[in-house]
N, C-alpha and C positions, 0 to 999 in steps of 0.2 A: 248233510255232510256224511261221508263214509266213516264208519266207526274206526277202521284201521288207520285212516289218514289222520283223524283227530288224535288217536293214541300216539301216533308217531310225532305229531306236532307238539303234544304235551311232553313227550319224552325228551325232545330236544331242549325244551325249557328247563326240565328238571335235572339235566345232566350235571350242572355245576354243584348240585347238592346231594345227589344220589348215585350210589353205585349200582342201583337196580332201577334206573329211570324208566325203562320199558315196562317193567312189572308194575311200578307205581302208577304209570300213566294208564295202563289197562285197568287198574283198580279204580282210578278216578272216573274213567269213562263208564265203567260198569255201574258205579255208585250214583253218579250225578246224572247220567243219561238213561238210567233204567235199562241198560244194555246187558246182554249176556256175553260170555266169552266167545260164543259162536258168532255173534255179530261182528266181532273184531276179526276173527280168523277167516270168516266167509265174506268179509268186505261188504257188509250190508250198509245200506243207508240208515241213518238214525232218524227216527220220527221227531225227536225233540232234543235240542242241545241248549240247556240253560246256561247261556254264555256267561252271565254275570256271576252266578253261583260257582261255576266251574273255574272262572278266572280268579275269583276270591280264594278258592281252595288252592290253586296253583301258587298264588302269592303267599299264602300261609306256609306252604311247603318250602318255598324259596327262603322264607324267614327262619326256617329250621324247626317248625312245628312238625312233630312226627305224623306220618301218614295216618296212623291208627287213630290219633285224636281228631284229625280232620274228618275221617270217615265216621267216627263215633262208635266203631265196633271192630272186632277182630276175632278170628277163628282160633280155637284152641281145643285139642282133642276131639276134633270133629264137630264142635259146637261153636256158635257165634255168641260173643259176649259184648255187652255195652262197655265202652271204656271212655274215660275222659282224663283230664289233667290231674285228677285226684288219685289215680291208681296207676300202678305199673302196667306196662303193655305186656300181655301174655307172650311168652317166648317158647319156641319149640323145645329147648333143652329142659324147660320146666315140666314138660309132659312126662319126662322120666320119673319125676317125683310122684305123679299120679299112677304110673304103671308099676312102680317097683314093689309095692305091697298089695297089689290088686288081688293076688291069689290068697291073701290072708283075710280078705274082706267078704262079708255076706250081709244079708239083711239084719242079722243079729249083732253086727259089729258097730261099736261106737267110736267115732273118729273125731279128733280135733284138727282143724286147719288153723294154725296160729299165724297172725299177720296176714289175714285172708285177702285184703285188697278187693279186687273185682269179684272174688269168689270163684275164679276159673278152676282152681284146684278142687275146692270143696264140691262144687257142682258137678264137675267131670267125674270125680270119684263116686259121688252119690248116684249119678245116672248109670255109671258103668257097673257098679257092684251092688247097688241097693242098700249100702251101708247108711247108717244114720250119722250125719256129719254136723258138728257144731263149728261154724266159721266165726273166728274171733278177730275183731278189727277195732282199733282204737279211734281212728280219725273219722269225724262226722261226714266229710265229703266222700271218703272211700266207703264208709258204711252205707251211705245212700246208694252208691253204685252196686254194692254187694246185695242190698235188699232188692234192687230193681232186677238184677240178674237172677236171683232166686225166684222171684215172681215170674219172670220171663220163661224160665225153664221148668217151673213146677217141681223143683228138685226137693228131695228129702233132706233139707238143710235148714238148720236153725242159725240165725244170725245173732251174735252176741257182741255188744260193744264193751270192750274192756282193754285196758293197758296191760300187756303181758309182762311188763317190768314190775307189776304189782302182784302180790300173792293173790291167787284166786279165792273168792269167797265160797260159801257153802252151796251156791247154786251150780257149781261146776262138778259134773259127775265124773267118776272114774272112767278112763278111756282104754280101749283095746289098742288103739293106734294113734300116734301123734305125727302130723305132717306139718312142715313149715318151710316157706321160702321167705325168711326174714331179711331185713336190711343187712347187707354184709360187706359193703364197700367201706374201706378205711377212710376216715374223714379227710385225710390229707390227699387222697386220690380222687376226690369228687371233681376237682377242677380240671382234671386231665381226661375226664370221660368225653365220649363223643358228644357233639353239640346237641343231637336229638335226645340222647340219654339225659343230658342236663335239663331238658324240658320236663322230664318225669319228676314226680314229687320227691324232694330231697329226703323227706321223712321215711320214704320207702327204700332209700338207697343207703343212707348214712348208718353204718354199723358201729360208730364210735371210733376211738383212736386207732384200734387195731382191727376193726371189722367184726369183732366177736361179741360185742355187748349183748346182742339179743339172744345169741346161743347160750350165754351164761345165764340170762334171765329165764330162758326156757328150762334149762337144766335145774335151776334153783326153784322155780315156781310151778312148773307143769309136769316135769318128769315124776314127781311124787304121786301124781294122779294116774300114771300109767300102771295098769294092772300087771301083776306077775305073769310072765309069759307074753307080754305085749311088746310092740315094736314102735320105734320112732325113726323117721326119715327126714333128712334136711337137705335142701339145696345149699351148695356152698360156692364160693368163688375160687378162682384158680389158685392153687397152692395152700388152701385152707384145710385140707383133709387131716393133716397131722395135728393141727391146732384143735380141731374139733374132737379128735380122738382123746386128746388130753383133757378137754373140758368134760367129756362124757366118760371119763375113765372108770367110773363106778358101774358102767353098763357094758354089756358084751358087744364088741364091734362085729357086726354081721357081714357087712359088705360095703365096698366103695365102688360106685358105678361111674364110668366115664361117659361123657356126652359124645355127640357125633364128630367133634373135633379132637377127641382123645383127651379132653380135660376132665379131671376128677370133678364130678358135678353133684352127686348125691351120696350121702353117707347114711347107713342104716345101723341102728343099735337095737339090742334086745334087752329086756329086763328079765332076769332069771326068775323062775318060778319059786 
């Protein structure tokens, strides 16, 4: 069967559940048929179409399972990461968090990535800057994905299993930079999220009654580890910038960065020398 015709047929099936049915169909054809994007655009015949596996994937998508979990991987900052239902799906806006302090990092920089999940932030930062990154994650399922991605990329990242709502013990070193994309959805808003988002781990979404529980924990437990002259950057949800500035009022507000949709997405603070 021709690759383009197969992609079109799958796209028609996915239209009821996807606003990007054509894109998702191409991803499925590439992944399950070992095809390249050129095979689709140049209308080449496919050597092998694993019909049963492909149809199972389509049915999973129709049931609301995110495409990224079906594929088992997703790209972020030019790297491919293993993902499953234990971790958040890497999103383009989170790349801003990796980029915002890159000019402050070098091989001598020590960085924390708190609530690390898949490790996409920690690994991308380490690969791009050479910094030494400690990726901190509580949940065993997510921690397993984190370790797998560190091994896959051979990155200069240490994985540490810890609950950031607890005070760090003596094994945590002082840091030059702290990064975090913690759970920040207010508990009452979880039921209103897109169906696919609700398939992601609730523990990685639920930020407590007002969405700020984990920011408070970081401010209380980890900001004391930030060296004088250091920086901390956090991804936030829409409308949370002012609340974050209040929580981190003891620190100097450096910048608030908007994402590609004009939404305030990253807030940066500095610790005075």
